[in-house]
C-alpha positions as CSV (number, residue, x, y, z in Angstrom):
1,M,0.1,0.0,0.2
2,S,1.4,3.2,-1.1
3,V,1.8,6.2,1.7
4,T,1.5,9.5,0.4
5,P,3.7,12.4,2.6
6,P,2.0,15.2,3.7
7,A,2.7,18.3,2.0
8,A,3.1,21.7,4.0
9,A,1.3,24.5,2.3
10,Q,3.2,27.2,1.0
11,K,2.5,30.6,2.4
12,P,4.4,34.1,1.5
13,H,6.8,35.2,3.7
14,R,9.6,37.5,3.2
15,R,12.6,38.2,5.3
16,E,15.1,40.7,4.7
17,H,18.4,41.5,6.6
18,H,21.4,43.2,5.6
19,G,19.8,43.7,1.9
20,D,19.2,40.1,1.5
21,V,15.7,39.1,0.8
22,V,14.7,35.7,1.7
23,L,11.5,34.3,0.6
24,D,10.1,31.4,3.3
25,P,6.9,29.4,2.2
26,Y,7.0,27.5,5.5
27,E,7.6,30.1,7.9
28,W,3.8,30.0,8.8
29,L,4.5,26.7,10.8
30,R,5.6,28.8,13.5
31,E,2.3,29.7,14.4
32,K,1.7,26.8,17.2
33,E,-1.9,27.7,18.2
34,N,-2.9,27.5,14.8
35,P,-4.9,24.4,14.3
36,E,-3.7,24.1,10.8
37,V,0.2,23.8,12.3
38,I,-1.3,20.8,14.6
39,A,-3.2,19.3,11.8
40,H,0.2,19.2,9.6
41,L,2.2,17.9,12.6
42,T,-0.5,15.1,13.2
43,A,-0.1,14.1,9.6
44,E,3.3,14.1,9.9
45,N,3.1,11.5,12.9
46,A,0.4,9.6,11.1
47,Y,2.6,9.3,8.1
48,A,5.9,8.4,9.7
49,E,4.1,6.0,11.6
50,A,2.9,4.3,8.7
51,R,6.1,4.4,7.0
52,M,7.8,2.5,9.9
53,A,4.8,0.3,10.8
54,H,7.0,-2.6,9.6
55,L,9.3,-2.2,12.4
56,D,6.6,-2.6,15.0
57,G,8.0,-6.0,16.0
58,L,11.7,-4.8,16.2
59,R,10.8,-2.0,18.0
60,D,9.3,-4.3,20.8
61,R,12.0,-6.5,20.7
62,I,14.3,-3.7,21.2
63,V,12.4,-2.7,24.4
64,D,12.2,-6.3,25.3
65,E,15.9,-6.1,25.0
66,I,16.7,-2.7,27.2
67,K,14.1,-4.0,29.8
68,G,15.9,-7.9,29.6
69,R,19.2,-6.1,30.3
70,T,17.8,-3.4,33.1
71,L,17.1,-4.3,36.8
72,E,14.2,-2.6,36.9
73,T,13.5,-2.6,40.7
74,D,16.5,-1.5,42.2
75,M,18.0,1.7,44.5
76,S,20.8,4.1,44.4
77,I,23.5,4.4,47.0
78,P,22.2,6.4,49.6
79,V,24.3,9.7,50.3
80,R,24.4,11.2,53.8
81,E,23.0,14.8,54.2
82,G,22.6,16.3,57.4
83,D,21.2,13.8,59.9
84,W,19.6,11.5,56.9
85,W,20.6,9.1,54.3
86,Y,18.8,10.0,51.0
87,Y,18.3,7.7,47.8
88,G,16.1,6.8,45.2
89,R,14.1,3.5,44.5
90,S,12.7,2.3,41.2
91,V,10.4,-0.2,40.9
92,E,9.2,-2.6,37.9
93,G,6.3,-1.3,36.3
94,L,6.8,2.2,37.6
95,Q,7.6,5.1,35.2
96,Y,9.3,7.4,37.8
97,G,11.7,6.9,40.5
98,I,10.8,7.4,44.4
99,Q,12.8,9.5,46.6
100,C,13.4,8.3,50.3
101,R,15.4,8.6,52.9
102,V,16.3,7.0,56.5
103,P,17.7,8.4,59.8
104,A,21.5,8.4,60.1
105,A,23.3,7.5,62.9
106,P,24.8,10.4,65.0
107,I,28.2,11.7,64.3
108,D,30.4,11.3,67.5
109,P,31.9,14.8,68.1
110,A,34.9,13.0,69.5
111,N,35.4,11.2,66.1
112,P,33.8,13.0,63.4
113,T,36.2,11.2,60.6
114,D,34.9,7.8,61.6
115,P,34.3,6.4,58.2
116,A,31.5,4.2,59.4
117,A,29.1,7.3,60.4
118,W,29.9,7.9,56.5
119,T,29.5,4.7,55.3
120,P,25.7,3.9,53.6
121,P,23.3,1.3,54.8
122,P,23.7,-2.1,53.0
123,P,21.7,-2.5,49.5
124,L,17.9,-3.7,50.0
125,P,17.5,-7.5,48.9
126,D,14.2,-6.4,47.8
127,P,14.1,-2.7,46.7
128,S,10.3,-2.4,45.7
129,Q,9.7,-2.8,49.7
130,P,10.4,0.5,51.8
131,R,13.6,0.1,54.2
132,E,13.0,0.2,57.8
133,G,12.2,3.8,59.2
134,E,12.0,4.8,55.5
135,Q,10.3,7.9,54.7
136,V,9.1,8.7,51.2
137,V,10.6,12.2,50.2
138,I,8.7,12.4,46.8
139,D,7.3,9.9,44.7
140,G,7.5,10.9,41.0
141,N,4.9,8.5,40.1
142,L,2.3,10.1,42.5
143,E,3.1,13.4,41.3
144,A,2.9,12.8,37.6
145,E,-0.7,11.2,37.9
146,G,-3.1,12.8,35.5
147,H,0.0,14.2,33.2
148,D,1.5,12.9,30.3
149,F,4.9,14.7,31.0
150,F,6.7,15.1,34.3
151,S,9.8,16.2,35.2
152,L,11.4,17.9,38.3
153,G,13.3,20.9,38.1
154,S,14.1,21.7,41.9
155,L,14.4,19.2,44.9
156,D,15.7,20.7,48.1
157,V,15.3,19.6,51.8
158,S,15.8,22.2,54.6
159,D,19.0,22.0,56.8
160,D,16.8,20.8,59.9
161,G,15.1,18.0,57.4
162,R,12.0,19.2,57.8
163,W,10.7,20.9,54.6
164,L,10.8,19.6,51.1
165,L,11.2,22.1,48.3
166,F,10.0,20.7,44.8
167,A,9.5,22.3,41.6
168,V,7.6,20.4,38.7
169,D,7.3,20.8,34.7
170,T,3.8,19.2,33.5
171,E,3.9,20.4,29.6
172,G,7.8,20.1,29.1
173,D,8.5,23.7,28.3
174,E,10.8,24.1,31.7
175,R,8.9,26.5,33.6
176,Y,8.3,25.2,37.0
177,T,5.7,25.4,39.7
178,L,7.5,25.5,43.2
179,R,5.8,24.0,46.3
180,I,6.7,23.7,49.7
181,R,5.9,20.5,51.7
182,D,6.0,19.3,55.3
183,L,7.8,16.3,55.5
184,E,6.5,15.3,59.0
185,T,2.9,15.7,58.3
186,G,3.0,15.5,54.6
187,E,0.9,18.6,54.1
188,T,1.6,20.6,51.0
189,L,1.8,24.3,52.1
190,P,-0.3,26.7,50.5
191,D,3.1,28.7,49.1
192,E,2.9,28.0,45.3
193,I,5.0,29.9,42.9
194,T,4.5,29.5,39.1
195,E,6.5,30.2,36.1
196,T,10.0,29.5,37.9
197,A,13.3,28.2,36.3
198,A,14.9,25.0,37.9
199,G,17.2,25.1,40.9
200,A,15.4,26.9,43.8
201,F,16.9,26.1,47.2
202,F,16.6,26.8,51.0
203,D,18.7,29.4,53.1
204,P,20.3,27.2,56.1
205,S,17.4,28.5,58.3
206,G,14.7,27.1,56.2
207,Q,12.9,30.3,56.4
208,F,13.4,31.7,53.2
209,V,13.5,30.4,49.7
210,F,15.3,31.6,46.7
211,Y,14.1,31.0,43.2
212,S,14.6,32.4,39.6
213,T,12.2,33.6,37.2
214,V,12.4,33.9,33.5
215,D,11.7,36.8,31.0
216,D,9.6,36.6,27.9
217,S,12.3,34.8,26.0
218,W,12.7,32.1,28.7
219,R,15.9,33.9,30.1
220,P,16.3,33.3,33.9
221,D,16.9,37.1,34.5
222,T,15.5,37.4,38.2
223,V,16.6,35.9,41.5
224,W,13.8,36.4,44.4
225,R,13.9,35.8,48.1
226,H,10.3,34.1,49.5
227,R,9.7,34.0,53.1
228,V,8.1,30.5,53.8
229,G,4.5,30.9,54.7
230,T,3.8,34.1,53.0
231,P,2.2,35.4,49.7
232,R,4.2,35.4,46.7
233,A,3.2,39.3,46.2
234,D,5.5,39.7,49.2
235,D,8.4,38.2,47.5
236,V,11.8,40.3,47.0
237,A,13.7,40.8,43.7
238,V,17.3,40.2,45.4
239,F,18.9,40.5,41.6
240,H,17.9,41.3,38.2
241,E,20.0,40.9,35.0
242,P,18.8,43.5,32.5
243,D,21.4,42.5,29.9
244,E,19.7,40.1,27.6
245,S,23.1,38.1,26.6
246,Y,23.1,37.3,30.5
247,W,21.4,34.3,32.6
248,V,21.4,33.9,36.2
249,G,21.1,31.3,38.9
250,A,21.9,31.0,42.4
251,G,22.8,28.3,44.8
252,R,24.9,27.9,48.3
253,T,28.3,27.0,48.9
254,R,29.0,23.4,50.2
255,S,30.2,24.9,53.4
256,G,26.7,26.3,53.9
257,R,28.3,29.8,54.9
258,Y,27.4,31.4,51.6
259,L,24.7,32.3,49.4
260,V,25.7,32.5,45.7
261,I,24.1,34.1,42.5
262,E,25.8,33.9,39.1
263,A,25.0,36.1,36.0
264,A,26.8,34.6,32.9
265,S,26.7,35.0,29.0
266,S,28.7,32.2,26.9
267,I,31.8,34.0,27.4
268,T,31.6,36.4,30.9
269,S,30.5,35.8,34.1
270,E,30.0,37.5,37.5
271,T,29.3,36.1,40.9
272,R,27.8,37.8,44.0
273,V,27.7,36.2,47.4
274,L,26.1,36.9,50.9
275,D,26.7,35.6,54.2
276,A,24.0,33.1,54.7
277,R,23.5,33.8,58.3
278,T,21.9,37.2,57.0
279,P,19.8,36.0,54.1
280,E,18.0,39.4,53.8
281,G,21.1,41.2,53.5
282,E,22.6,42.5,50.5
283,F,24.5,40.3,47.8
284,A,28.2,41.6,47.2
285,V,30.1,41.3,43.7
286,V,33.5,39.1,44.2
287,W,35.0,40.1,40.7
288,P,33.2,42.7,38.7
289,R,32.5,41.4,35.0
290,R,34.8,41.9,32.8
291,E,34.6,41.1,29.0
292,A,35.6,37.2,27.7
293,V,36.4,36.8,31.3
294,E,34.7,33.6,33.1
295,Y,35.0,32.7,36.5
296,D,33.6,30.3,39.3
297,L,34.2,30.1,43.1
298,E,34.5,27.8,45.8
299,H,34.6,28.6,49.4
300,A,37.4,26.5,51.2
301,V,39.0,27.0,54.7
302,I,42.8,26.2,54.5
303,G,45.2,26.5,57.5
304,G,42.4,28.4,59.4
305,R,41.9,31.0,56.5
306,D,38.6,31.7,54.8
307,L,39.2,31.9,50.9
308,W,37.5,31.6,47.6
309,L,39.1,29.3,45.2
310,I,38.5,30.8,41.9
311,T,38.5,29.4,38.5
312,H,38.8,31.7,35.9
313,N,40.3,32.2,32.4
314,H,41.7,35.8,32.5
315,E,45.2,35.4,30.3
316,A,44.9,31.5,30.8
317,P,42.8,30.3,28.1
318,D,42.4,26.6,29.5
319,F,42.0,28.1,33.1
320,T,43.9,28.3,36.3
321,V,42.7,28.1,40.0
322,V,43.5,31.0,42.6
323,A,43.0,31.6,46.0
324,V,41.9,35.0,47.4
325,P,40.7,36.1,50.9
326,V,37.1,36.0,51.3
327,D,37.0,39.6,53.2
328,A,39.4,40.8,50.2
329,P,38.8,39.2,46.8
330,L,40.6,41.8,44.9
331,T,43.9,41.3,46.6
332,D,46.7,39.6,44.9
333,P,45.9,36.2,44.3
334,V,47.7,33.1,44.9
335,T,47.9,30.5,42.0
336,L,47.2,27.0,43.0
337,V,46.7,25.5,39.6
338,P,48.9,27.1,37.1
339,H,47.5,27.5,33.4
340,E,48.7,24.8,31.0
341,P,47.6,25.0,27.4
342,G,45.8,21.9,26.5
343,R,45.1,20.9,30.0
344,R,41.6,22.2,30.5
345,V,40.9,22.9,34.2
346,E,37.0,22.3,34.6
347,G,36.5,23.1,38.4
348,I,38.1,22.7,41.8
349,D,35.7,21.6,44.7
350,A,36.4,22.1,48.6
351,F,35.8,20.3,51.6
352,A,36.7,20.8,55.2
353,R,39.5,18.1,55.0
354,F,40.4,17.9,51.2
355,L,40.2,19.4,47.6
356,V,39.1,17.7,44.5
357,L,40.3,19.0,41.1
358,D,38.5,18.2,37.9
359,Y,40.4,18.7,34.7
360,R,40.7,17.1,31.0
361,A,44.1,16.3,29.6
362,E,44.6,14.1,26.3
363,G,40.5,14.5,25.4
364,L,39.6,12.6,28.6
365,P,38.2,13.4,32.1
366,R,40.4,13.5,35.0
367,T,40.3,13.8,38.9
368,A,42.9,14.6,41.6
369,V,42.3,14.9,45.5
370,A,44.6,17.0,47.8
371,P,43.7,16.3,51.7
372,L,43.9,19.1,53.8
373,E,45.3,19.1,57.4
374,P,45.0,21.9,59.8
375,A,48.5,23.4,59.2
376,T,48.3,22.7,55.5
377,D,49.2,26.1,53.8
378,L,48.4,27.4,50.3
379,E,52.1,26.8,49.2
380,A,52.1,23.2,49.5
381,L,48.9,22.8,47.2
382,L,50.4,24.1,44.4
383,W,49.5,21.5,41.5
384,P,51.1,19.4,40.6
385,G,52.9,19.1,43.8
386,E,53.2,16.1,46.2
387,A,49.8,17.0,48.0
388,W,47.6,16.0,44.8
389,V,46.7,12.5,44.2
390,E,45.1,11.6,40.7
391,L,42.6,9.1,40.8
392,V,42.7,5.8,38.8
393,A,39.8,3.6,38.0
394,P,40.6,0.0,38.6
395,L,39.6,-1.1,35.2
396,E,41.7,-3.9,33.4
397,G,42.9,-3.3,29.8
398,D,43.2,-0.5,27.5
399,K,39.7,1.7,28.3
400,L,38.9,5.0,27.4
401,V,37.7,5.9,30.9
402,S,35.4,8.8,32.3
403,I,35.9,9.5,36.1
404,G,34.8,12.2,38.4
405,A,33.3,12.9,42.0
406,R,29.7,12.7,42.5
407,G,27.1,12.8,45.2
408,N,29.3,14.5,47.8
409,P,26.9,17.3,49.5
410,E,28.6,17.4,53.0
411,W,31.3,19.4,54.0
412,N,32.8,17.7,56.8
413,Q,32.7,14.0,54.8
414,P,35.9,12.5,55.1
415,L,35.1,10.2,52.2
416,L,34.6,11.1,48.7
417,R,32.3,9.7,46.4
418,F,33.3,9.0,42.8
419,G,32.4,7.4,39.7
420,Y,34.1,5.9,36.9
421,A,32.7,4.0,33.4
422,S,34.2,3.3,29.9
423,F,32.2,2.1,26.9
424,T,32.3,-1.2,27.8
425,E,32.4,-1.2,31.8
426,P,29.3,-0.2,33.2
427,S,29.2,2.9,35.5
428,T,30.6,2.1,38.8
429,V,30.5,4.1,42.0
430,A,33.1,3.8,44.7
431,S,34.1,5.8,48.1
432,L,37.7,6.5,48.8
433,D,38.9,7.3,52.3
434,V,40.7,10.6,51.4
435,A,43.1,10.3,54.5
436,R,44.6,7.0,52.9
437,V,44.5,8.1,49.3
438,R,48.1,7.3,48.8
439,E,47.6,3.6,49.5
440,G,45.9,3.8,46.0
441,A,42.9,0.8,45.5
442,A,43.3,-0.2,48.9
443,A,41.7,3.3,50.1
444,M,38.7,2.5,47.5
445,T,35.5,0.6,48.2
446,V,33.4,-0.1,45.3
447,L,29.9,0.6,46.3
448,K,27.9,-0.3,43.1
449,Q,28.3,-1.2,39.8
450,Q,25.4,-0.6,37.1
451,P,23.8,-4.0,37.1
452,V,23.4,-5.3,33.3
453,L,21.3,-8.4,33.2
454,G,21.3,-11.0,30.6
455,G,24.9,-12.5,30.9
456,Y,26.6,-9.2,29.9
457,D,30.7,-9.6,29.7
458,P,32.8,-6.5,29.2
459,A,35.3,-8.9,28.1
460,D,32.9,-9.6,24.8
461,Y,33.5,-5.8,23.7
462,A,36.1,-3.7,22.7
463,E,37.0,0.1,22.5
464,R,39.8,2.4,21.3
465,R,40.5,6.0,19.9
466,D,41.3,6.4,16.4
467,W,42.4,10.3,14.9
468,A,40.9,11.4,11.6
469,V,42.5,14.2,9.8
470,A,40.5,17.3,8.7
471,P,40.9,19.1,5.6
472,D,43.0,21.7,7.4
473,G,45.2,19.0,8.7
474,T,43.9,19.3,12.1
475,R,43.6,15.7,14.0
476,V,40.0,14.9,15.1
477,P,40.0,11.8,17.8
478,V,37.0,9.1,16.9
479,S,36.0,6.7,19.9
480,L,35.2,3.6,19.0
481,V,33.2,0.4,20.6
482,W,32.3,-2.8,19.1
483,K,31.5,-6.1,19.6
484,K,34.4,-8.7,19.3
485,G,34.4,-11.0,16.6
486,I,31.7,-9.3,14.3
487,A,33.3,-6.1,13.4
488,G,35.6,-7.1,10.4
489,A,38.3,-4.7,10.2
490,L,38.6,-3.4,13.8
491,D,39.1,-7.2,14.8
492,G,41.9,-7.1,12.6
493,D,40.5,-8.9,9.6
494,T,42.0,-7.1,6.4
495,N,39.5,-9.0,4.2
496,A,36.4,-8.5,6.0
497,L,33.3,-6.8,4.6
498,P,32.9,-3.3,5.9
499,S,30.9,-3.3,9.1
500,S,27.6,-1.1,9.9
501,V,28.7,2.0,11.6
502,H,26.7,4.4,14.0
503,L,28.3,7.4,13.9
504,Y,27.4,10.1,16.6
505,G,28.6,13.9,16.9
506,Y,27.8,17.2,19.1
507,G,30.4,19.7,18.6
508,S,29.1,22.8,20.6
509,Y,29.2,25.1,23.5
510,E,32.1,23.1,24.6
511,S,30.3,20.0,25.9
512,S,32.2,17.0,25.7
513,I,31.2,13.7,24.8
514,D,32.9,11.1,27.0
515,P,33.1,7.8,27.4
516,G,29.9,6.1,29.1
517,F,27.9,2.9,29.2
518,S,24.8,2.7,27.8
519,I,22.3,-0.5,27.9
520,P,20.3,0.6,24.5
521,R,23.2,0.6,23.0
522,L,23.8,-3.1,23.3
523,S,21.1,-3.7,20.9
524,M,23.0,-2.1,18.2
525,L,26.5,-3.4,19.2
526,D,24.9,-7.5,19.4
527,R,23.7,-7.0,16.0
528,G,27.1,-6.1,14.6
529,V,26.9,-2.3,14.2
530,V,29.8,-0.2,15.5
531,F,29.1,2.7,17.6
532,A,31.6,5.6,17.0
533,I,31.7,9.3,18.2
534,A,33.2,12.2,16.0
535,H,34.7,14.4,19.0
536,V,34.7,17.6,16.4
537,R,35.5,21.3,17.1
538,G,33.2,22.9,19.0
539,G,32.9,20.7,21.6
540,G,35.6,20.7,24.8
541,E,37.3,17.6,24.3
542,L,40.9,19.1,23.7
543,G,40.6,22.2,25.8
544,R,39.2,25.8,25.2
545,A,41.1,26.0,21.8
546,W,39.1,23.2,20.3
547,Y,36.0,24.8,21.3
548,E,37.0,28.1,19.8
549,S,37.8,26.7,16.5
550,G,34.0,25.4,16.3
551,K,32.1,28.2,17.0
552,T,31.1,31.8,15.4
553,T,32.7,32.3,12.2
554,Q,34.7,29.0,12.6
555,K,31.6,26.9,12.9
556,T,32.3,25.2,9.3
557,N,35.1,23.4,11.2
558,T,32.3,21.3,13.2
559,F,30.9,20.0,10.0
560,T,34.1,19.3,8.1
561,D,35.7,17.5,11.0
562,F,32.5,15.4,11.0
563,V,32.9,14.5,7.4
564,A,36.7,13.8,8.0
565,V,35.7,11.2,10.5
566,A,33.4,9.5,8.3
567,R,35.8,9.3,5.4
568,H,38.3,8.1,7.8
569,L,36.2,5.4,8.8
570,I,35.2,4.6,5.0
571,D,39.1,4.9,3.9
572,A,40.1,2.7,6.8
573,G,37.6,-0.3,5.5
574,V,35.8,0.0,8.8
575,T,32.4,0.8,7.1
576,A,31.1,2.0,3.6
577,P,28.7,4.9,2.6
578,D,25.9,2.3,2.5
579,R,26.8,1.2,5.9
580,L,27.1,4.3,7.6
581,V,24.2,6.0,9.5
582,A,25.1,9.4,11.8
583,E,23.2,11.0,14.7
584,G,22.9,14.0,16.4
585,G,20.6,16.3,18.7
586,S,19.8,19.8,19.2
587,A,23.2,21.9,18.2
588,G,24.0,18.3,17.5
589,G,21.0,18.2,15.1
590,L,22.4,21.1,13.4
591,L,25.7,19.0,12.7
592,M,23.6,16.4,11.0
593,G,21.5,19.1,8.6
594,A,24.8,20.5,7.6
595,V,26.8,17.2,6.7
596,A,23.5,16.4,5.1
597,N,24.0,19.2,2.6
598,L,27.7,19.2,2.6
599,A,28.3,15.0,2.0
600,P,25.2,13.2,1.9
601,E,26.9,10.4,-0.5
602,L,28.8,9.0,2.8
603,F,25.5,8.3,4.6
604,A,22.5,5.9,4.3
605,G,20.8,7.5,7.1
606,I,20.8,10.5,9.2
607,L,18.7,10.8,12.5
608,A,18.4,14.3,13.7
609,D,17.2,14.6,17.5
610,V,15.3,17.9,18.5
611,P,17.5,19.5,15.4
612,F,18.4,23.0,15.3
613,V,18.3,23.3,11.6
614,D,16.8,26.7,10.9
615,P,19.8,28.6,12.9
616,L,19.7,31.9,11.4
617,T,16.1,32.5,11.3
618,S,16.0,31.6,14.9
619,I,19.2,33.9,15.8
620,L,17.5,37.0,13.8
621,M,14.8,36.7,16.4
622,P,15.7,38.3,19.7
623,E,12.4,37.4,21.0
624,L,12.7,34.1,20.8
625,P,13.5,31.8,23.6
626,L,17.4,32.2,24.7
627,T,18.4,33.8,21.1
628,V,20.3,36.8,22.8
629,I,22.0,34.6,24.9
630,E,23.0,32.2,21.7
631,W,25.1,35.4,19.9
632,D,28.1,34.5,21.8
633,E,28.1,30.9,20.3
634,W,26.9,31.7,17.1
635,G,27.7,35.5,16.2
636,D,25.2,38.3,15.9
637,P,23.4,37.9,12.3
638,L,21.0,40.8,13.3
639,H,23.8,43.4,13.5
640,D,26.5,42.1,12.0
641,P,26.2,41.8,8.0
642,E,29.3,39.3,7.8
643,V,28.4,36.9,10.5
644,Y,24.5,36.7,8.6
645,A,26.4,36.1,5.3
646,Y,28.4,33.3,7.2
647,M,25.8,31.5,9.0
648,K,23.6,31.5,5.6
649,T,26.4,29.5,3.9
650,Y,25.9,26.8,6.3
651,S,22.2,27.1,7.7
652,P,20.9,23.2,6.8
653,Y,17.5,24.8,6.1
654,E,18.3,27.4,3.8
655,N,21.2,25.1,2.0
656,V,18.7,22.4,1.0
657,T,19.3,21.9,-2.7
658,A,18.2,19.1,-5.5
659,Q,20.8,16.3,-4.7
660,R,20.3,12.9,-3.5
661,Y,20.3,12.8,0.2
662,P,20.4,10.1,2.4
663,R,17.3,8.6,4.5
664,I,16.6,11.3,7.1
665,L,14.3,11.1,10.3
666,A,13.8,14.1,12.3
667,V,12.3,13.7,15.8
668,T,11.0,17.1,17.7
669,S,8.8,18.3,21.0
670,L,6.0,20.3,20.4
671,N,6.7,22.2,23.8
672,D,10.3,22.3,23.1
673,T,11.7,25.7,24.4
674,R,15.2,25.4,23.2
675,V,14.8,24.4,19.7
676,L,11.3,25.0,18.4
677,Y,9.6,22.3,16.4
678,V,9.2,24.7,13.4
679,E,12.7,24.3,12.5
680,P,12.9,20.4,11.8
681,A,9.1,20.9,10.6
682,K,10.2,23.7,7.9
683,W,13.4,21.4,7.1
684,V,11.4,18.4,6.3
685,A,9.0,20.1,4.4
686,R,12.2,21.5,2.0
687,L,13.9,18.4,1.8
688,R,10.8,16.6,0.6
689,E,10.9,19.7,-2.1
690,A,14.3,18.6,-3.0
691,G,13.1,14.8,-3.4
692,A,14.6,13.4,-0.1
693,D,13.1,10.6,1.8
694,A,12.4,12.7,5.0
695,L,10.2,11.7,8.1
696,L,9.1,13.9,10.9
697,R,8.1,12.8,14.4
698,C,6.5,15.5,16.9
699,E,6.2,14.1,20.2
700,M,3.1,16.2,21.3
701,E,3.5,16.2,25.1
702,A,7.1,16.5,25.5
703,G,10.2,19.0,25.9
704,H,13.6,19.3,24.5
705,G,14.6,16.1,26.6
706,G,12.2,14.3,24.7
707,V,9.1,12.2,26.5
708,S,9.4,11.8,30.3
709,G,9.3,8.6,32.2
710,R,11.6,5.6,31.7
711,Y,9.6,3.3,30.0
712,S,8.4,6.0,27.6
713,A,11.9,6.8,27.1
714,W,12.8,3.3,26.2
715,K,9.9,3.1,23.7
716,Q,10.9,6.3,22.1
717,R,14.8,5.1,21.5
718,A,13.7,2.0,20.1
719,I,11.8,3.5,17.5
720,E,14.9,5.7,16.6
721,L,17.2,2.6,17.1
722,A,14.8,0.4,14.7
723,W,14.6,3.1,12.0
724,L,18.7,3.0,12.2
725,L,18.7,-0.9,11.7
726,D,16.1,-0.4,9.0
727,V,18.5,1.8,7.0
728,L,21.4,-0.4,7.4
729,G,19.4,-3.2,6.4
730,L,19.2,-5.1,9.8
731,A,15.9,-4.9,10.7
732,D,15.1,-8.6,9.9
733,L,17.7,-9.8,12.5
734,D,15.4,-11.1,14.6
735,D,17.9,-12.6,17.3
736,P,20.9,-10.5,17.9
737,S,22.7,-13.1,19.9
738,A,23.1,-15.2,16.9
739,E,26.1,-13.5,15.5
740,P,25.2,-11.7,12.4
741,P,27.4,-11.6,9.4
742,I,30.3,-9.4,9.3
743,R,28.7,-6.0,7.7
């Protein structure tokens, strides 16, 4: 039975900037409230569903595979905060997690570093049942009842453990309603604050809540103070940022001593602080903003002195860490971590008894720890001196490893919680007794490894790092993971046929795509598909220069790097164009649209998730969500004709031409406020004009992150993976364990 794709009506629309006139017949699709637009999106969904109906069985099998490898009833490792152990439970059949707590044993004042007091209680034999003494903090399943979408944007408990602060989004538009609940009685207070941004929190007294609101373009611009139990009309705006290129956020230092407000653009930041004991006081600027200088700060007490540890990039592109007195932050700083080109310092965390440094070297994240003694002075903490010990994941073999601290809220804790993973090793959570850090593995205790059911064995899989060469000679890292014995050239068989390859890319905002384990990915690997990541310029894998050379008027390096990686994999015999599919989302969706125009002959299919494929139109409209903030990333085409002309050369929507495109699937969400649904809708319409086989799936109740709930997310991912397998000619492989032929 033939299926006819919906044809979007063409309506006159004229755009003129810098003397350039563009006629855009699909711009009317931006009218979200127009019934004709909803009807068109509904028709697109029906068409996509009909075109992919033959994959229903495969989708179901992939969902079953994900479920079969996932321990559906499970619990996280408890984290001590105050007098409670906090943890999450998941229960088979339930979409959302249940956040819980149990009382913790008191800490002995005479022995506050006793590891026993900081060692979490053992796992439950049946996490579907509550632990003795358990109190449910919030059950996402109950809160989500009656809603197709549910997301928590804030979750905080007052220091005394009584009050719960939580914020909920039931539309997917990232505007949250803030509420307060009495954890002793279960009563929800009358306090209700709508249209907030994520990240609200209590002050130490629990009497005040600090939260942020957004302006008409969805930019968090104002921080408010709310006294618990009073009307919203009495709330006080403690800071407002008028510059439309800046966003604001607020929080507390780990020490609990200070409240912090940060205002930041993509290239400049400024931080204000206030003694938490005087929450109604005035916030004071630490370092006044200076164009193109970014910094963040951490409160530390070293040798009895209160200090700000400031990570900044003034005359240090890959960042440095300095220390200044809290009461005199403009005095000459003491450098703790000197600047070193290519070693990107990502931040420093301070605890009462140690410091933790996160940095990036050779394209991978790294973490080091320095114990503190009462008499420790700053000079002894100079990096990379004897005070510092780098954490090493206890993994066998040559792995590409991500490692970093996680889940460490307490200032006085003597143990450091950290995690590590690779592409083949499931995520592991461990605890480090920092006082014994020089004992290496003997000081570490593995608390939990992500369970993978079904007999998964990391030894059955392999991973490695390759390097492609871009047209300008730049070497571009490529991460590869595959199942041994069925990947042909990667297994050393020079006579093997090319393998199927799933190539992923992002390349914006200095975001790094680091090694990590994925259960859904196993459904591809076990069918003989090699997974690859192109670590293109615009990301942060190789330091600030790597990012700078893939943004604004150098943005096209991101696209040509991805094409270079594809050519590298083809030239090396790993794959062939008819066995290569690509995927990227959001700004990575822009990458997908650009390479579809630039080198369509290299790919059999392209999956673009919430793709930013009409960037010039969006960035020209300052009234749109987050547009002005984006000018530092992409350039300002509204006021700069050269930026306008440059962006027009690569905008995927504006450069669709009559050529042979690979098969394309675009996935979007109606309520996405970051990349509006209209961009992929227009792009697919224009692709069809050019003769492309393009599908559009629009989630009608979702946001930028897609659907909510784990089972819904699994089904969504199964749809995407089934489509990719269909493009690769592997959709009929019913039994992934039966070792498919080398592709």
